[in-house]
C-alpha positions in Angstrom: 192.6 102.6 265.4 192.1 105.5 267.9 193.4 108.7 266.2 194.9 111.4 268.4 194.1 115.0 267.3 196.4 117.8 268.3 196.6 121.5 267.3 199.9 123.3 266.9 199.8 127.1 267.0 203.3 127.7 268.4 206.0 125.2 267.4 208.3 126.4 270.2 205.8 126.2 273.0 204.3 123.0 271.7 207.4 121.2 270.6 206.7 118.3 273.0 203.6 117.5 271.0 205.6 117.5 267.8 208.2 115.3 269.5 205.5 112.8 270.3 204.4 112.9 266.6 208.0 112.2 265.6 208.1 109.3 268.0 205.0 107.8 266.4 206.7 108.1 263.0 209.9 106.6 264.3 208.0 103.6 265.6 206.4 103.0 262.2 203.1 104.8 262.7 201.3 107.3 260.5 200.9 111.0 261.3 199.0 113.6 259.2 200.7 117.0 259.2 200.1 120.4 257.5 202.1 121.8 254.6 201.7 125.0 252.6 200.1 123.0 249.7 197.8 120.4 251.3 197.8 118.1 254.3 200.1 115.1 254.1 199.7 111.6 255.3 203.2 110.8 256.7 205.2 107.7 257.4 209.0 106.9 257.6 210.1 107.1 254.0 213.0 104.7 254.6 210.8 101.9 255.9 209.1 99.5 253.6 206.3 98.7 256.1 205.5 102.4 256.6 204.9 102.9 252.9 202.6 99.9 252.9 200.6 101.4 255.8 200.3 104.7 253.8 198.9 102.9 250.8 196.5 100.9 252.9 195.2 104.0 254.8 194.5 105.8 251.6 193.3 102.9 249.6 196.0 104.0 247.1 197.4 101.8 244.3 200.9 100.8 245.1 202.3 101.8 241.7 201.4 105.5 242.5 204.7 107.0 243.9 205.0 108.8 247.2 206.9 112.0 247.7 209.6 112.1 250.4 209.8 115.3 252.5 213.1 116.6 253.8 214.1 119.4 256.2 216.8 121.0 254.0 217.6 120.7 250.3 221.0 119.2 251.0 219.4 116.3 252.9 218.5 114.9 249.5 222.1 113.7 249.1 221.4 110.7 251.4 218.4 109.5 249.4 218.9 110.6 245.8 221.5 111.4 243.1 221.5 115.2 242.9 223.1 117.5 240.3 223.8 121.2 239.6 220.3 121.8 238.3 218.7 120.4 241.4 220.6 122.9 243.5 219.6 125.8 241.2 216.0 124.8 241.7 216.5 124.4 245.4 218.0 127.9 245.7 215.1 129.4 243.8 212.2 127.5 245.2 213.0 125.6 248.4 211.7 125.4 251.0 208.5 125.6 249.0 205.9 123.9 246.8 208.3 122.2 244.4 209.0 118.4 244.1 212.0 117.2 242.1 212.3 113.7 240.7 215.8 112.3 241.0 217.5 108.9 240.7 216.9 106.9 243.8 219.5 105.7 246.3 219.1 102.4 248.1 218.3 104.2 251.3 214.7 104.6 249.9 212.8 101.4 249.3 211.0 100.9 246.1 207.8 100.4 248.1 208.0 104.2 248.7 208.7 105.0 245.0 205.9 102.9 243.5 208.5 100.4 242.1 210.5 103.1 240.3 214.2 103.7 240.4 213.6 107.4 240.9 212.4 109.3 244.0 210.4 112.5 244.4 211.9 114.9 246.8 210.3 118.0 248.4 211.4 120.4 251.1 208.1 122.0 252.5 208.0 125.5 253.8 205.3 125.1 256.5 207.0 125.6 259.9 205.1 122.6 261.5 206.1 120.3 258.7 209.7 121.5 258.7 210.0 121.1 262.5 208.5 117.6 262.4 210.9 116.4 259.8 213.8 117.9 261.8 212.7 116.1 264.9 212.4 112.8 263.0 215.9 112.9 261.5 214.6 111.0 258.5 212.5 111.9 255.4 208.8 111.6 255.7 206.9 109.9 252.8 203.6 111.7 252.4 200.9 111.8 249.8 197.9 114.0 250.4 195.9 112.9 253.5 192.7 111.9 251.8 191.1 108.7 250.7 192.4 107.8 247.2 190.6 109.7 244.5 188.9 112.2 246.8 189.6 116.0 246.9 192.9 116.7 248.8 192.5 118.1 252.3 193.4 121.7 253.0 192.3 121.7 256.6 192.4 119.3 259.6 188.6 119.1 259.4 188.9 117.7 255.8 191.5 115.2 257.0 189.3 113.9 259.8 186.5 113.2 257.3 188.7 110.7 255.5 191.4 109.6 258.0 189.9 109.5 261.5 190.5 105.9 262.7 193.0 105.2 259.9 196.1 107.0 261.3 197.7 107.4 264.7 197.7 111.2 264.8 196.3 114.2 263.0 198.1 117.5 263.5 196.0 120.7 263.0 198.3 123.4 261.7 195.6 125.7 260.2 194.4 126.1 256.7 196.8 125.3 253.8 198.1 128.5 252.2 198.3 127.4 248.5 195.6 124.7 248.4 197.0 122.7 245.5 199.7 120.0 245.7 203.3 120.8 244.8 204.6 121.3 241.3 206.5 118.2 240.2 209.4 118.3 237.8 211.8 115.6 236.5 215.4 116.6 235.6 216.1 115.3 232.1 219.3 115.4 230.0 218.1 118.5 228.2 216.2 120.4 230.9 213.0 119.9 233.0 209.9 117.9 232.3 206.8 119.3 234.2 204.9 116.2 235.4 202.4 118.0 237.7 201.7 121.8 237.7 201.3 123.6 241.0 202.0 126.9 242.7 205.3 127.2 240.9 204.4 127.9 237.3 206.2 127.1 234.0 207.2 130.7 233.7 208.8 130.6 237.1 210.7 127.4 236.3 211.8 128.9 233.0 213.8 131.6 234.9 216.0 128.8 236.3 216.0 126.4 233.3 215.8 127.4 229.7 214.1 124.2 228.5 210.9 123.3 230.3 208.5 120.9 228.6 205.1 119.9 229.8 204.4 116.1 230.0 201.5 114.9 227.9 199.9 113.4 231.0 199.4 116.9 232.5 196.6 117.6 230.0 195.6 114.1 228.9 195.0 110.6 230.3 197.8 108.1 230.5 197.4 104.9 228.6 196.0 102.1 230.7 199.3 100.2 230.8 201.5 103.3 231.2 203.3 103.6 234.5 202.9 107.0 236.3 206.2 108.8 236.9 204.8 111.0 239.6 201.8 111.2 241.9 198.5 112.4 240.2 199.4 111.3 236.7 197.3 108.1 236.1 194.3 107.7 238.3 191.1 109.7 238.8 191.9 112.2 241.5 190.4 115.0 243.5 186.9 113.8 242.6 183.7 114.4 244.5 181.1 111.6 244.5 178.6 113.5 242.4 179.7 113.8 238.7 181.7 116.9 237.9 181.4 118.5 234.4 183.6 121.3 233.2 182.0 123.9 231.0 183.9 125.5 228.1 182.6 128.6 226.4 182.2 132.4 226.9 180.9 133.4 230.3 177.5 134.4 229.0 176.9 131.0 227.3 178.1 129.2 230.4 175.8 131.1 232.7 172.9 130.5 230.3 173.6 126.8 230.2 173.7 126.5 234.0 170.4 128.4 234.3 168.9 126.0 231.8 170.2 123.0 233.7 169.0 124.2 237.1 165.4 124.2 235.8 165.8 120.4 235.2 167.8 119.1 238.1 169.6 120.1 241.3 173.0 121.5 240.5 176.0 122.7 242.5 178.2 125.2 240.8 181.8 126.3 241.5 181.3 129.9 240.3 183.3 133.1 240.1 182.4 135.7 242.7 181.0 138.1 240.2 178.5 135.4 238.9 176.9 134.9 242.3 173.9 137.2 241.8 173.3 135.9 238.2 172.7 132.3 239.2 169.5 131.2 240.8 168.0 127.9 242.0 171.4 126.1 242.4 173.9 125.5 245.1 176.7 128.0 244.7 180.3 127.8 245.9 182.2 131.0 245.0 185.9 130.3 244.5 187.2 133.8 243.8 187.2 136.5 241.1 187.5 135.3 237.6 191.0 136.6 237.2 192.2 135.7 240.8 193.7 132.3 240.1 195.5 132.1 243.4 192.1 132.4 245.2 190.6 129.7 243.0 193.5 127.4 243.7 193.2 128.1 247.5 189.5 127.3 247.5 189.2 124.6 244.9 189.4 121.4 247.0 187.4 122.8 249.9 184.7 123.8 247.4 184.6 120.3 245.8 184.3 118.8 249.3 181.5 121.2 250.3 179.7 120.5 247.0 179.9 116.8 247.7 178.2 117.4 251.0 175.0 118.6 249.3 172.3 116.6 247.6 173.2 118.0 244.2 172.9 115.6 241.3 175.7 117.2 239.3 178.5 119.7 239.9 179.5 122.3 237.3 182.7 124.4 237.1 184.4 126.6 234.5 187.2 125.1 232.4 190.3 127.0 233.6 192.9 128.5 231.2 196.0 126.5 230.5 198.5 129.2 231.3 200.2 130.3 234.5 198.6 129.0 237.7 195.6 128.2 235.5 197.4 125.1 234.2 197.5 123.6 237.7 193.7 124.3 238.1 193.1 122.8 234.7 195.1 119.7 235.6 193.3 119.1 238.9 189.8 119.7 237.5 190.1 117.5 234.4 191.1 114.7 236.7 188.3 115.4 239.2 185.9 115.4 236.2 187.4 112.3 234.6 188.1 114.5 231.5 184.4 115.4 231.1 184.3 118.7 229.3 181.1 120.2 227.7 181.4 122.9 225.1 178.4 125.4 225.4 
């Protein structure tokens, strides 16, 4: 397949380009587009064959649900059974990096939902994504635009590494602002279940709903025969080719361990900025100050991709905290590391 690459810097001046992208989607093709979280691999969410094309392009298991992207929160009415809590969440967080799982209506095929009777709904804030969905007039099903299991793309250059020749068009809309996929919640009878942490934290959700519980799969592996309720729950995700090991311990012990390891083999390290001068003889990828979790989230996937582009035998990173935005970092890194944690 010949992939067309376009860049959008002004959605008004370049609306014709976006209209062409919408036409591709309308005809059943695939278009990669930017969002504020990561880049999405888009197809018509209402068409069975488009969902199958998405799974094929990614090499993604078909029981891993896709998120549908809508232009306005009220558009969910045509595709899902909404309720009062959904609209409270929408008022607080949409457009933005929140996905809500709701009962599916027949307008969305089960091929899009991974065979589930629920559907994951998101209203992205990125102006290019928003305009593209508006021009389509239907929801766009879109997982992250990477080969299944690889780090999610936060730039069009990352997308091209994985998707060139697999999709009809890649839209370059600049670097993703947040850098981690959306927060996913499911509305339950007694409140919210957090299925995937992201830029919207548990504390923020608790301002809208008194009862927010964290699904066990956020921190632990699903059983082999357990069906994922949302993207990113079951399979190894976000992973570089070289093995990734997360180091748990105080900063001094972690630094000492890395220095010891670099004497024995070639290591890449996702380090805090303030550690840069203390580490020698290894390939360093600073991801922000220790206490700047937003910077770490923004840089994480790019750093994993860059580390994978080296000849390092192993990649090390700090084990993040499990609070605030740290929970999202923890969730992504334990999956990228296949739950490999070393206490030092």
